[in-house]
N, C-alpha and C positions, 0 to 999 in steps of 0.2 A: 405696716410701713410704717407709721407711728412710733414704732420701736427702734429701728434701722438709725445710723448715725446718718446725717446730713451733709454732706462734705461741697463745700465749695474749689473749682475747680477753675481756676483762671487760667485764662488763652495766652498771655504771654505778647510778645511781641505779635503784631495782625499779618505783617508780613513773613513771617517763619513759617515752620511747620505746626504751631500750636493752634492753630484753629482746624489744621486736617487732622490733629492727634485729638482733638475734641472729638469732631464728627463723626471718627470711627470708632470711636470709646464711647459714645452715645447710644449705639446700639447693640452693645455688649451689656450680660446683668452683672449689676456687682450686688454684694450684701451692705447696700446705703442706699439712701436716695442722692441722688445728685443733682447738683446745681451745676453749671457753667455757664461761667462771666463771661462774656465779649460781645462780640457787635454780631445782631442775626443775618443781616446783611452779610457781613462775611463769611460768615460760617454755611450759609445758604449756596454761596457762589464756591465754596471751595468744595462743599457736598455733590454741588452739578458737578465740578470738574472731574472727582473721581469717584462721578456714579453711586453715590451711595445716597439714599434718604435721610433727611435730615428736616423733622417736622414736630422738635420739641414744644411744648405748651409753653407761654411765660411762668418766670417762678412768682408763686405769690406765698410769703412766711407764713400763711396760717393751712397752707393745704398739704399734701402730700404727692407724692409721683416717685416713680423710680428714677426719672428723670426730667429735668426742667431748665429753661433759659434766663439769667436776667440779663436783660438786654442793656449794653450800654454802649453807644454808639460812637465809632472813631470822628476823629474830625475832619478828614480829608478821607476821601476813597482810596481805598486800599490794591495795589499791583501786586498780584504775589514775589516773594523775591528781591523787591524794591523800597526801601528803607526809607521812611521819610519823619523827619523832628516834628512834624504836625501832629503826629499821632503818638510821641512821647508822652505826654499826661497823661492817653489814655489807659496806657497800661499801667501809669502811675494809679488810676482811677479806680482798676479792675484790683488793685493789690488792696487798696485800701478799704474797699466795699468787703473784701474777703476777713481783711483784719477787723474788721469793725465788725462784723456778724458773727466775728468766733469768740472775740473777745466777750460781745453781748449773750453767748450760748446760744445763737439762730441758727449757727454751723460747727459740726462738733469739731471740725479739722480744715484745712486747704491744702490743697494740693495747687502748684506753678506749674505750667507750661514753661519753657524759654524765653527770657528776653534778652532785646539789644541795648546792650549798656550804653553806647555810643549812643543811642538815638533820643534816649533820654537826657543823657548829659548834653546834648545837642541842642536838647529841648529847653535847655535852661537850670536843668535840676541836676545838682550834685546828685552822683550814686553809681556806690561802687558796687551792690550785688543786691539781692534779695538779702542776705544772710543781715547785712549792716542796715536795712531797711527795715525790712521786721522788729533790730531790736531798737530803732528809733521811733517806729511808730508804736508799739507796744512799752517806752519805758524801761526795756529792760537792759541792766549798766553792763552787761554781758551774756554774749551768748557764744553757741560753740557748732561749728559746721562738722554735722559727719556723715560718710556717705558709707551707705550699706548693700553690700554684695552676696549672696548666698551668707554663708556663716562667715566672712570678713567685714569689722566693721572701724574704720581709720576717722579717728576724729582729727581736727585741725589747734595746733596751738594760735596760730596765724592764718588770714582767710588772704584777700586780695590785696597783697602790698607785694612791692616789687624787690626783689630779692635780697636788694642793699639795705632795705628796710628792715629784715626782717630780725637782724640780730640783738637791734635795739628794742625790738619790740617784744622779745622775750625775757619776762623778769618774772625773779622768784614769785613777787606775788600774784600776778596772772596768772600763771601755771597751776599756782594751787588752786584759784579761783575754778578754774578750767577745770581740772581733777573733781575738783566737788559737782561741777554739773554733770561733767560725764557720768561719775560714779555714781549721781541722787536721779538721774535719768536712766540710767540700764534697770537699775532697782526700779523704778518707780512705773518706767512706761515698756521697758522692753522684757520685766519680770526678774531677772538676774535676782538672786537672794544674796552674793557677795563676789559682785563683779571684778575680774583679776583684768589690770590693764595696762598695757607694754607700752612705754615710754622709749620714742628716739632722742640717742645724740642730735643735735644741732649739726655740728662737723664732721668729716671724716674719723671714722673709727673713735666715733664718739667725744673726739679730741686729743684720742693718744696719750692721757693720762696731763693733759695743760699743752703737750707742745703742738698739736694744733688746732689748738682755742679754747680757751677755760670758763666758757658759759656753760659748760658741763659741771663744771669742779663748780661755779660761782651761782649758778643759777638754779639750774638742773635737779641737781642731788638736793640740794636744801631743801627742793619744794615738796619732792618726793618723801624728804622726810618728813615731814610737816603733815603731809596728809595720809602718810604711814600711821602719825600719830593717832590721828582722829579714825585709824579703824580702813582708811580706804586702802584695798590691795592695789597699790602702784608699782609697778619694776621698774627698774631701770637707770641713768641712759641706755641705750644700745645703740651698737651702730648701725643704723638705716640702711646698711647693704646686706644684712644678715639678720633684720629685725624679721622683714617679711618671707623666711622662710617656715615650709611645714614644721618643719621640730617645735620652732621659737613657735608659732602660732597654734600648736594642736590644746593646748589649754588655757588661751585667750578668749575674752569675751570680746577687747577693745583692744585698737594699737593708739596712742597721741603722735601724732609726728607734726615737728616743729612750724612748718610750712607747704603750703598748698602743694607744691611738685614735688615734695619728699613723698609725701603719701599716696597723692590720687591717681599718679601713672600706675601704679603699684593694682590698686585696686581697679582700676577701669581696664585694665588689662586683664585684668578674672574675671570681669562682669560686666564689662561695659554692654548695653544696651538693656540689662536688666538691673543693672545700680539704683539707688533709690538716695536722694539728699534729705538728711532730715537735719533739722534747727534746734538744737538742746538747748535748755535753760530758758525758750520762751515760758508764757502763761497761756500758752496755744499751740495746739499740733497742727506742724508743716510739713510737708514733703515736697520732694521735686522731680524731676528728671537728671540725667548725670549728663547731658548733652546740652549741646546749644541751639539757633535757630533755626540753621541750616537751610539758609535761605535758597540757596540753588535746588533743594526738591521743593518748594511750597509750590501746593498746585497740581504738583506732580511725581511722576517716580515714587517708587518703590521705599516706602517710609514705614518703617518699626516702632509698633505702637508698646513694645514690651517694659520700658523704663517707665515710662506714664502707669500701666498698668500697673504697675509694682508698687509704683509713689501712691496709688489710688488703694490699692492692697490694705500696703504697709500703715498707714493714714487712717483706713477702716479698723487696722487690730488696733493701732495705739489710740485710736479714739474711745475703742470699748474698754479700755483698760483704765 
């Protein structure tokens, strides 16, 4: 057991399906030691509602177990499906403990169940998402969100911004650094000897030679030329409406989309429920699910553990690399 990677799994928003997913996952075998972070009372209540057993031992750093619980109490009693800002800081406490454990090599990787951004903000903490929070907590100047579904990998040049903010956020320097991170992690963590990255344009028809926008000419193309000179196989910019066709993707290892809803709807259409969110550029390994908190299914209803299982399996694989 000591040779297996130890993976921290945060339960996320306690009123959502995160605790449900965790109690269902706790009974399944994985090639790693699983440490679930959350409130024991919440886990036990959710397990009872779903008619499954949940009797994990308390986690102790010096011991080894297939699965254990690092108990982190909520501030206020949880009602499934009902958000409470009083528990917003509890969600961040789970993340902080997992991050600190990964940085200290106590954990080989962390996997995150979904959080409710609004609850954390209502608790008085500015929070735009896991990706940005992880970057801040690990003092990483730039990270990249990438979703993996089957053989498709889609990275994002920008993440949680309004559409109106996207053009100004796309700069030549930012794209160069983003492509370096994607290339580096595809090599080091995913095992590609020379990754091929296809890059989308920002505008329809990739700007139509400047008639529909000049970002491709003035920012994206110069960034591609710069990284190509460094030996990075990044190609484009391609029109997004034809980039995701089978012929284009046949020999691609990843796609870089310019903004959240340019690339992720395609990936989620192809692999929703089994896709994994990976944060590239961090000094630690972090994966997550491809869905939200599903408040209406907390404590009851049919839920699919597929995305969390895939996130855990990928985290174990990346940790071993």
